[in-house]
N, C-alpha and C positions, 0 to 999 in steps of 0.2 A: 766761606768756601776756599780757604787757604790750604786745607789738608786734602791731598789727593786720595787718601784712604777712605774718605767719606763721599767722594764724588760718585754719582751713579755711573753704571756702564751701559752703553747702548745695546750690547748684545747679550746681556745676562751675566751670571756670576763668573768669577775668575776661573780660568782654565789652567793656570799654571802658577807655581811659585818658582823663583829662580834668584840667583846671585848675579849681580852685574858689577863691572869695574874691578874684577879680581886683579887685573893688571891694566895699565893705561891703554894698551892696545885693544882691549875689549870694548872701548868706546872711541871710535874714530869718526872725526867730523872734517869734511872738506868743503870749504866755501865754494859756491858756484858764482863766478864773477859776473858782474852786471855790465862790464864794458872791457874793451881792449885798450891797453896802454897806447898813448899817442906817439911814444918814441921821442918826444921832445918836451921841453919845459924844465923846471927846476925842482920837481918833486920826484924823488927816487921811490919807485913802486917796488916793494919787495914781497914776494910770496914766500912765507916761512912755514915750515913744518916744526911744530913744537911738541914736546913730550913732558908731561908732569909739571907744567908751568902755566900760570894764568896769563891772560892777555896784557894786563897792566905791567906785570913783571918784564915781559918781553919788550914792551914799549919803552920802559925805563932803560933797559939794556941797550936798545937801539940808540936812544938819546946819548948815552954815555959813549958808545962806539963812534957816533958821528960828531960828538962834541957840540951838541945843540941842546937847547932847552927841551924839556919833555913835551911842551905844548907844540913843538915842531914835528912831533910824531903823531900820526893819526891811524885809525883802523876803522873798518866798516862795522865790526860787531865784536862783542865779547865772546870768548870761548872758554870752556871749563878747564880747570887745572888738571883734574884726574882723567886725562884723556890724551889721545894723540890727535892733533888737529892741524889743519893747513888753512892759513888765512893770510890776507893781504895787510900790509902796513905801508904807509907813505912817510918819507922823511924829507923835510924841506931843506934843500941844500942850494941856496941862491947862487953859489959859484959853480955849481954842477961838478963838484969834485967829491967823489965818494971814497971813504977809506977802504982798506982792503976787506972785501967780503969774506975772505978766508978766515979773518980774525974773529968772525961771528960764529963760526961752526963749533958745535959742541954736542954732547950727548943729548941735550935738551932742545937744541935749536939748529936747524939746517935751513939754509937759503935755497929754495927750490928754483926761483926765477927772479930776475931783476930787470927793470926797464925804467926809462924816464917817462914822466907824465906831466901834462901841463896844468893839472889841478890837484889840490889836496884831496886825499881820500876822505869822503864824507861818511858819517855814520849812516848805516842802512844801505850803503851802496854795494849791495850784493843781490844776486838773483835768488839765493837760497842756500841750503846746505845739504850735502849728501852724507848720510850716516851709515856706518857699518858697525853693528853692535853684536857682541857675543854674550849670550846668557849661559851661565854655568849652573850645575846642580839643579837642573830643571826637573821639577816634579809635576806630573799631570798626564792625562791621557793624550798620547801623540795625535791620534785622529781628531780629537776635540780641538787641540791646538792648531792643527793644520786647517780645520774648518774655520776657526776663528780668524786666522790670517787671510783665508780666501774671502771671508765676509768683509774684512777691512779693506782688502784690495779692490773689491767690487763696489762697496757702498760708502767707504770712507769712515771717518771717526768724528766725534765731537771735537771742536777746535779749542780745547782748554788752554788757558794760561797755566804753565807748569808751576809746581811748588817752588822752583828756584826763584820765581818772581817775588815770593813773599818772605824770603829770608829764613833764618834758622827758627824752626818751630812756629812759623807764621808771624814772627815778631814785627814785620814791617807794617802790618795792619794796625797793631796797637800803637806803633810809632807814628803812623799817619794820623790816627785819631788825636794823639797828643800834640802833633804839629798843628792840626786844625784847631786845637784848643788853645793855642798860643805859644807852645814850646818852640824855641828858635832852633833851627838846624842849618847845617852848611848847605850851600847851593846845590852841590852834587847829590847830597842826601835828599834834599827836597824833591828833586826830579825823580829819584828812585821811589820815594814814598808816594808821590802822585801817581806814578805808574802802577804801583802795587794796589792802591785804592781803586783805580779804574779796573784793574784786572780782577779784583775780588768781586766787584759789582757785575762784571761781564760773566764770570763763572757762576754767579748766583742765578742769573737769567738762563744761562745754558743748562745748568742743573735742572731747572724747572722744565725746560723743553725736553731734556733727555728723559726725565721722569714721566712726562706726558707722551713720550715716544713720537714727538713731532719736531725733533731738532733738525731733520733734513726734509721736512714736509712743509707745505704752505699753510699759513694761517690767514684769516681775514685781516687785512690791514698790514700785511708783511712789507718790510722794506728789504729790497734785494741788493746784494753786492755782486758786482761783476768779478768773475774769477781772475786772479792775477793783477788786481788793481784795488784802489781804494774808492772807486766810483760806486755810487749807490743810485737806485731809482725806486719809484713806487711811494706809497701803495698804488696798485692798479688792479682792476678786476682780473681774477684768475682766468687763464685762457689756455688753449692747446699749445700756443706758441711758448708761453711761459713753462708749461709742463715739459715740453721738449727740451728747452734750455736747461731746466733743472735736472732732467734725466742725464744729460751729457756733461754735467758739471760746468756749464758756462756761467751759471748764476748760483748763489747760495742764499739761504735765509741769513739774516744778520741780527746781531745783538748790540747793545749800547756800549760805547766807550764814553763814560759819563762826563758831562760838562754843562755849561750854561746854555740856555736855549731850550726850545721845545723839541721833544723827540718826534721823529717823522712817523712812527708807527701809529696805527689806528686800530679800532675794533678789538678783535680777540688778541692780536699780537701785542697791542698796547696794554691790555688787561693782564696778560701773562707777565709783562715786565713790571707793572705796578705791584702785582702780588709778590713777585720775587724780591722786590726792593723796598718792602714796606716796613721792615723791623727797624728798631732804633739805631742799630749799628749802620745799616744801609743808609738810613736817612742822614746820619751824621757824615758818612763818607760822601754822599751826594752833595750835601750842602758845602762841605769843605772844598770839593772839586769845583763847584760853581763859583765860590768866592775866590778860588785861586786863579780864575780867569780861563780855565780850560773850556773848550767848546764841544758841543755834542758831535761825536763821530760814531762810526759803526765798524764792526769786525764780523767776518763770516763765522757763522755757527758751525759750519761743516768744513772738513778738511779731508782730502784724499791723498795719501802718500803716493808719490810718483815712483814707478819702477819697483814696487815692493817685491822683494825676492827673499827666500829663506832656504836654509839648508841645515840638516842635522849633521854636525861635524862628528859627533859621537852620540851615543844613546841619550846622554843628559846634557848635551852642549848644542845650543841652537844659535845659528848666526842669522841676523836680519840685515837687510840692506834696503834703503829707501831714501828719497829726496823730499825735502819739505821747503815751502816758501820761507822767505825771511820772516821772522817774528813768530814762527810756529815751533812746537816743542816735541822732541822725540819721546819725552815722557808721556805725552798724550797717547802715542801708539802703544807704549808698554802698558799703560793703564788699562787699555781694552783687553789685554791678554791676561793680566792678573797681578800678583804681588811680586815685586822685585826688591831685593834687599841690597843695599850698597855694601860691597866688600870693604871699601875705604870710606871714611867720612868725607863728605863733600867740602869744598872750600867754603870759608865763612862768607866770602863775598858772593853777591848774586850775579851769576853769569847767564843771561838769557841765551837760549839755544841757537836761535837762528837769526839773530839780529847782529 
């Protein structure tokens, strides 16, 4: 399930084809911060707006500017190169002396804000991301597109891991299988491949639930995830209270992030997962993740974009705006609309969207 083109759609066939990323400004991402700077400490917290540059490149440039090792520069999440993005970085400066910020300014990098903070910026330390996307050369019935967007806003979408997670042409899954078979890889690549393997298994289960049309409905033996957290509970008997919480998006059905240990699902929910993960490739990925020491975790099967808004800038130009929690993919929203073609080839590195 590494190819988005074969993933099922929750609301039926595609309603549009379009081109995306004609220019970097067509794909704008702004991090939603998880905390306010403390105003003290020896970590310089920088909010940077970048254009046409990936996160690692900016981090290296910050290290050169500050005269510190690259390991002294941290960021909450990776952001794509072919975009205009705003994100935080921290630079460890024990003497609390920062070089001239003006020396950083360029066409591809602008410092939006700076403040001192008492801790290094940790990976995942963001509330989410706000996206502003422009689709061009849109073909499709306008009323059908508008209806599909209204459905997404009301009911949400399947919470797919995006194709970015799987590398060029899905090659990370083959690389993960080779690693599990004994091939040695670098530490940072190992982490990437473990994540890709887990993501593939999750997408397999979610695809099964979407095909069954119960990706946002309860099954017997369901394990529930609390919205906005990693906390799970259940299984427990279906009740009016659970139905009310499901309807207001306080809880979501969940799928496996595979690892060692027993899955909490029971009954029909467990059977769906077993069926989805029964082929030889899935079994090899499961065994590899278990032997790598990862533990069973869960991820919500359902996602509702926050503040979804759209506007037709021209007859064939559609602008979308929405926010997603950390770890969720804008491409999952686009997938429910239809087929989008990249005007520019994406970067070779894997940049998860909202982490």
